[in-house]
ZADO-1210 file (C-alpha; in nm, 4 decimals, padded with zeros to 6 digits):
<atoms>
<atom x="-04.8359" y="00.4993" z="-02.4871" code="MET" pos="1"/>
<atom x="-04.6382" y="00.2733" z="-02.7034" code="SER" pos="2"/>
<atom x="-04.7048" y="-00.1158" z="-02.7230" code="GLY" pos="3"/>
<atom x="-04.3670" y="-00.1783" z="-02.5763" code="LEU" pos="4"/>
<atom x="-04.4284" y="00.0609" z="-02.2648" code="ARG" pos="5"/>
<atom x="-04.7525" y="-00.0624" z="-02.2228" code="ARG" pos="6"/>
<atom x="-04.6587" y="-00.4111" z="-02.2150" code="HIS" pos="7"/>
<atom x="-04.3426" y="-00.3670" z="-02.0197" code="GLY" pos="8"/>
<atom x="-04.2785" y="-00.7444" z="-01.9787" code="VAL" pos="9"/>
<atom x="-04.2166" y="-00.7524" z="-02.3666" code="ASP" pos="10"/>
<atom x="-03.9416" y="-00.5074" z="-02.3050" code="ILE" pos="11"/>
<atom x="-03.7818" y="-00.7544" z="-02.0300" code="ALA" pos="12"/>
<atom x="-03.7699" y="-01.0303" z="-02.3153" code="GLN" pos="13"/>
<atom x="-03.5019" y="-00.7977" z="-02.4848" code="LEU" pos="14"/>
<atom x="-03.2779" y="-00.8756" z="-02.1693" code="PHE" pos="15"/>
<atom x="-03.3122" y="-01.2478" z="-02.2194" code="VAL" pos="16"/>
<atom x="-03.0675" y="-01.4182" z="-02.4555" code="LEU" pos="17"/>
<atom x="-03.2383" y="-01.7414" z="-02.3891" code="LYS" pos="18"/>
<atom x="-03.5836" y="-01.7660" z="-02.2633" code="ALA" pos="19"/>
<atom x="-03.4775" y="-02.0409" z="-02.0331" code="MET" pos="20"/>
<atom x="-03.4387" y="-02.0835" z="-01.6545" code="GLY" pos="21"/>
<atom x="-03.5219" y="-01.8329" z="-01.3955" code="ILE" pos="22"/>
<atom x="-03.4351" y="-01.4653" z="-01.4896" code="PRO" pos="23"/>
<atom x="-03.1213" y="-01.2922" z="-01.3271" code="ASP" pos="24"/>
<atom x="-03.1889" y="-01.0658" z="-01.0379" code="PRO" pos="25"/>
<atom x="-03.1860" y="-00.7246" z="-01.2442" code="ASN" pos="26"/>
<atom x="-03.4642" y="-00.8827" z="-01.4779" code="LEU" pos="27"/>
<atom x="-03.6596" y="-01.0174" z="-01.1879" code="GLU" pos="28"/>
<atom x="-03.6491" y="-00.6607" z="-01.0174" code="ARG" pos="29"/>
<atom x="-03.7406" y="-00.5079" z="-01.3642" code="TYR" pos="30"/>
<atom x="-04.0470" y="-00.7555" z="-01.3896" code="LEU" pos="31"/>
<atom x="-04.1702" y="-00.6959" z="-01.0333" code="ILE" pos="32"/>
<atom x="-04.1491" y="-00.3312" z="-01.0703" code="SER" pos="33"/>
<atom x="-04.3044" y="-00.2982" z="-01.4200" code="ARG" pos="34"/>
<atom x="-04.5878" y="-00.5240" z="-01.2626" code="ALA" pos="35"/>
<atom x="-04.6301" y="-00.2587" z="-00.9705" code="ARG" pos="36"/>
<atom x="-04.6657" y="00.0298" z="-01.2133" code="GLU" pos="37"/>
<atom x="-04.8892" y="-00.1405" z="-01.4334" code="ARG" pos="38"/>
<atom x="-05.0918" y="-00.2000" z="-01.1443" code="ALA" pos="39"/>
<atom x="-05.0848" y="00.1589" z="-01.0226" code="ALA" pos="40"/>
<atom x="-05.1796" y="00.2709" z="-01.3857" code="GLU" pos="41"/>
<atom x="-05.4691" y="00.0307" z="-01.4062" code="LEU" pos="42"/>
<atom x="-05.5906" y="00.1364" z="-01.0420" code="LEU" pos="43"/>
<atom x="-05.5842" y="00.5179" z="-01.1264" code="THR" pos="44"/>
<atom x="-05.7901" y="00.4538" z="-01.4370" code="SER" pos="45"/>
<atom x="-06.0474" y="00.2448" z="-01.2525" code="PHE" pos="46"/>
<atom x="-06.0891" y="00.5024" z="-00.9844" code="VAL" pos="47"/>
<atom x="-06.1268" y="00.7907" z="-01.2230" code="ALA" pos="48"/>
<atom x="-06.3457" y="00.5945" z="-01.4578" code="GLY" pos="49"/>
<atom x="-06.6419" y="00.5590" z="-01.1888" code="ARG" pos="50"/>
<atom x="-06.9411" y="00.7540" z="-01.2830" code="ALA" pos="51"/>
<atom x="-07.1207" y="00.9039" z="-00.9857" code="PRO" pos="52"/>
<atom x="-07.4400" y="00.6692" z="-01.0663" code="ASP" pos="53"/>
<atom x="-07.2786" y="00.3672" z="-01.1313" code="GLU" pos="54"/>
<atom x="-07.4637" y="00.0793" z="-00.9771" code="LYS" pos="55"/>
<atom x="-07.2740" y="-00.1731" z="-00.7309" code="VAL" pos="56"/>
<atom x="-07.3256" y="-00.4696" z="-00.9588" code="ASP" pos="57"/>
<atom x="-07.1843" y="-00.2842" z="-01.2525" code="ALA" pos="58"/>
<atom x="-06.8938" y="-00.1627" z="-01.0702" code="PHE" pos="59"/>
<atom x="-06.8029" y="-00.4820" z="-00.9125" code="SER" pos="60"/>
<atom x="-06.8055" y="-00.6497" z="-01.2497" code="ALA" pos="61"/>
<atom x="-06.5807" y="-00.3766" z="-01.3862" code="ARG" pos="62"/>
<atom x="-06.3549" y="-00.4510" z="-01.0761" code="ALA" pos="63"/>
<atom x="-06.3606" y="-00.8073" z="-01.1727" code="GLY" pos="64"/>
<atom x="-06.2704" y="-00.7423" z="-01.5335" code="THR" pos="65"/>
<atom x="-05.9828" y="-00.5254" z="-01.4322" code="LEU" pos="66"/>
<atom x="-05.8450" y="-00.7966" z="-01.1989" code="PHE" pos="67"/>
<atom x="-05.8874" y="-01.0581" z="-01.4586" code="ASP" pos="68"/>
<atom x="-05.7009" y="-00.8373" z="-01.7357" code="ASN" pos="69"/>
<atom x="-05.4143" y="-00.7486" z="-01.4799" code="TYR" pos="70"/>
<atom x="-05.3797" y="-01.1182" z="-01.3731" code="CYS" pos="71"/>
<atom x="-05.3730" y="-01.2418" z="-01.7100" code="ASP" pos="72"/>
<atom x="-05.1043" y="-01.0315" z="-01.8306" code="GLY" pos="73"/>
<atom x="-04.9061" y="-01.0614" z="-01.5042" code="LEU" pos="74"/>
<atom x="-04.8808" y="-01.4418" z="-01.5409" code="LEU" pos="75"/>
<atom x="-04.8250" y="-01.4520" z="-01.9327" code="ASP" pos="76"/>
<atom x="-04.5359" y="-01.2089" z="-01.8663" code="GLY" pos="77"/>
<atom x="-04.4004" y="-01.4226" z="-01.5452" code="LEU" pos="78"/>
<atom x="-04.4278" y="-01.7388" z="-01.7645" code="ARG" pos="79"/>
<atom x="-04.2556" y="-01.5852" z="-02.0689" code="ASN" pos="80"/>
<atom x="-03.9575" y="-01.4735" z="-01.8824" code="ALA" pos="81"/>
<atom x="-03.8757" y="-01.8471" z="-01.7605" code="VAL" pos="82"/>
<atom x="-03.9947" y="-02.0468" z="-02.0550" code="LEU" pos="83"/>
<atom x="-03.9905" y="-02.3617" z="-02.0453" code="PRO" pos="84"/>
<atom x="-04.1490" y="-02.4152" z="-01.7373" code="VAL" pos="85"/>
<atom x="-04.0243" y="-02.6964" z="-01.5089" code="ASP" pos="86"/>
<atom x="-04.0629" y="-02.7145" z="-01.1243" code="ALA" pos="87"/>
<atom x="-03.7999" y="-02.4682" z="-01.0514" code="ALA" pos="88"/>
<atom x="-03.9234" y="-02.2261" z="-01.2869" code="GLU" pos="89"/>
<atom x="-04.3204" y="-02.2961" z="-01.1672" code="PHE" pos="90"/>
<atom x="-04.1885" y="-02.2370" z="-00.8174" code="GLY" pos="91"/>
<atom x="-04.0480" y="-01.8997" z="-00.9146" code="TRP" pos="92"/>
<atom x="-04.3550" y="-01.7894" z="-01.1199" code="VAL" pos="93"/>
<atom x="-04.5971" y="-01.8939" z="-00.8395" code="ARG" pos="94"/>
<atom x="-04.3534" y="-01.7151" z="-00.5756" code="ASP" pos="95"/>
<atom x="-04.4127" y="-01.3825" z="-00.7711" code="HIS" pos="96"/>
<atom x="-04.7457" y="-01.4270" z="-00.9014" code="TYR" pos="97"/>
<atom x="-04.9507" y="-01.5023" z="-00.5905" code="VAL" pos="98"/>
<atom x="-04.8040" y="-01.2164" z="-00.3914" code="PRO" pos="99"/>
<atom x="-04.8285" y="-00.9455" z="-00.6928" code="LEU" pos="100"/>
<atom x="-05.1939" y="-01.0814" z="-00.7423" code="MET" pos="101"/>
<atom x="-05.2905" y="-01.0363" z="-00.3897" code="VAL" pos="102"/>
<atom x="-05.1306" y="-00.7163" z="-00.3547" code="GLU" pos="103"/>
<atom x="-05.3344" y="-00.6063" z="-00.6560" code="PHE" pos="104"/>
<atom x="-05.6594" y="-00.7442" z="-00.5121" code="ALA" pos="105"/>
<atom x="-05.6010" y="-00.5658" z="-00.1897" code="THR" pos="106"/>
<atom x="-05.4982" y="-00.2358" z="-00.3620" code="ALA" pos="107"/>
<atom x="-05.8198" y="-00.2513" z="-00.5769" code="LEU" pos="108"/>
<atom x="-06.0256" y="-00.3450" z="-00.2867" code="ARG" pos="109"/>
<atom x="-05.8832" y="-00.0409" z="-00.0861" code="ASP" pos="110"/>
<atom x="-05.9329" y="00.1967" z="-00.3822" code="SER" pos="111"/>
<atom x="-06.3244" y="00.1669" z="-00.3420" code="ILE" pos="112"/>
<atom x="-06.4398" y="00.4528" z="-00.0840" code="ALA" pos="113"/>
<atom x="-06.7945" y="00.3322" z="-00.0353" code="ASP" pos="114"/>
<atom x="-06.8143" y="00.0433" z="00.2217" code="SER" pos="115"/>
<atom x="-07.1194" y="-00.1476" z="00.0546" code="ALA" pos="116"/>
<atom x="-06.9517" y="-00.1269" z="-00.2769" code="THR" pos="117"/>
<atom x="-06.6039" y="-00.2361" z="-00.1368" code="ARG" pos="118"/>
<atom x="-06.7660" y="-00.5286" z="00.0466" code="HIS" pos="119"/>
<atom x="-06.9451" y="-00.6500" z="-00.2896" code="ALA" pos="120"/>
<atom x="-06.6258" y="-00.5996" z="-00.4649" code="ALA" pos="121"/>
<atom x="-06.4137" y="-00.7686" z="-00.1963" code="ALA" pos="122"/>
<atom x="-06.6426" y="-01.0603" z="-00.2273" code="GLN" pos="123"/>
<atom x="-06.6065" y="-01.0853" z="-00.6109" code="LEU" pos="124"/>
<atom x="-06.2358" y="-01.0160" z="-00.5917" code="ILE" pos="125"/>
<atom x="-06.1713" y="-01.2995" z="-00.3484" code="GLN" pos="126"/>
<atom x="-06.3443" y="-01.5597" z="-00.5636" code="CYS" pos="127"/>
<atom x="-06.1269" y="-01.4333" z="-00.8566" code="LYS" pos="128"/>
<atom x="-05.8143" y="-01.4680" z="-00.6609" code="VAL" pos="129"/>
<atom x="-05.9003" y="-01.8365" z="-00.6195" code="LEU" pos="130"/>
<atom x="-05.9784" y="-01.8792" z="-00.9770" code="GLU" pos="131"/>
<atom x="-05.6422" y="-01.7390" z="-01.0736" code="HIS" pos="132"/>
<atom x="-05.4592" y="-01.9532" z="-00.8473" code="GLU" pos="133"/>
<atom x="-05.6505" y="-02.2333" z="-00.9891" code="ARG" pos="134"/>
<atom x="-05.5749" y="-02.1097" z="-01.3534" code="ASN" pos="135"/>
<atom x="-05.1774" y="-02.0897" z="-01.2320" code="LEU" pos="136"/>
<atom x="-05.1855" y="-02.4497" z="-01.1866" code="ARG" pos="137"/>
<atom x="-05.3960" y="-02.5360" z="-01.5015" code="LEU" pos="138"/>
<atom x="-05.1663" y="-02.3271" z="-01.7160" code="VAL" pos="139"/>
<atom x="-04.8397" y="-02.4467" z="-01.5909" code="VAL" pos="140"/>
<atom x="-04.9064" y="-02.8148" z="-01.4892" code="GLU" pos="141"/>
<atom x="-04.9051" y="-02.9450" z="-01.8535" code="PRO" pos="142"/>
<atom x="-04.5506" y="-02.8149" z="-01.8774" code="ARG" pos="143"/>
<atom x="-04.4278" y="-02.9095" z="-01.5460" code="ALA" pos="144"/>
<atom x="-04.2231" y="-03.2315" z="-01.4999" code="SER" pos="145"/>
<atom x="-04.3550" y="-03.5257" z="-01.3304" code="ALA" pos="146"/>
<atom x="-04.1260" y="-03.4493" z="-01.0279" code="GLY" pos="147"/>
<atom x="-04.3103" y="-03.1259" z="-00.9716" code="SER" pos="148"/>
<atom x="-04.6607" y="-03.2392" z="-00.8734" code="THR" pos="149"/>
<atom x="-04.5833" y="-03.1672" z="-00.5162" code="SER" pos="150"/>
<atom x="-04.4951" y="-02.8192" z="-00.6180" code="GLU" pos="151"/>
<atom x="-04.8199" y="-02.8009" z="-00.8030" code="LEU" pos="152"/>
<atom x="-05.0151" y="-02.9779" z="-00.5220" code="ALA" pos="153"/>
<atom x="-04.8778" y="-02.6978" z="-00.2604" code="SER" pos="154"/>
<atom x="-05.0767" y="-02.3962" z="-00.4417" code="VAL" pos="155"/>
<atom x="-05.3963" y="-02.4601" z="-00.3026" code="THR" pos="156"/>
<atom x="-05.6605" y="-02.2058" z="-00.1844" code="PRO" pos="157"/>
<atom x="-05.5593" y="-02.2932" z="00.1945" code="ALA" pos="158"/>
<atom x="-05.2023" y="-02.2030" z="00.1046" code="SER" pos="159"/>
<atom x="-05.3306" y="-01.8329" z="00.0756" code="ALA" pos="160"/>
<atom x="-05.6171" y="-01.7732" z="00.3029" code="ASP" pos="161"/>
<atom x="-05.7296" y="-01.4302" z="00.1755" code="LEU" pos="162"/>
<atom x="-06.0489" y="-01.4020" z="00.3868" code="SER" pos="163"/>
<atom x="-05.8776" y="-01.2209" z="00.6701" code="PRO" pos="164"/>
<atom x="-05.7172" y="-00.9645" z="00.3882" code="VAL" pos="165"/>
<atom x="-05.9943" y="-00.9190" z="00.1518" code="LEU" pos="166"/>
<atom x="-06.2990" y="-00.8993" z="00.4007" code="ASN" pos="167"/>
<atom x="-06.1460" y="-00.6688" z="00.6475" code="ARG" pos="168"/>
<atom x="-06.2973" y="-00.3061" z="00.6650" code="SER" pos="169"/>
<atom x="-06.0533" y="-00.0789" z="00.4610" code="ALA" pos="170"/>
<atom x="-05.9673" y="00.2092" z="00.6964" code="LYS" pos="171"/>
<atom x="-06.0682" y="00.5269" z="00.5591" code="ASN" pos="172"/>
</atoms>
């Protein structure tokens, strides 16, 4: 797999004449579909890579690392599509990052067949979601204008109560 294909968001930069402002709808659709394709690829590899004798703690740690890697790449790709980031761009990044992150978290959790392992991983993933929401604010806040403080404050763990989503039993 080529570097450009593996990092599809890099390809998106070819469509941007100036890396400023909110991307046009075609680029936006491309970024979202590429993020979902990447998520599917990662999940497929994750499930296929489970050893039959892998312990719950090791499996959960692997899930956490996978989640971190996905979210880091997603945030970088979305931020790079709208540089520089001001209040409007921050809102765009947040409005796409958080739902894609939660979508991946849910799919990751649902990919785990064993209920005890799924429960342990769900707890870790829920903490990771909150960490990445915090990271979103920290990464963007220094670049955001003073007028966007209310935007930043609106992204709180309470704004995305994930406990019903991540702690429910997955239907097998």
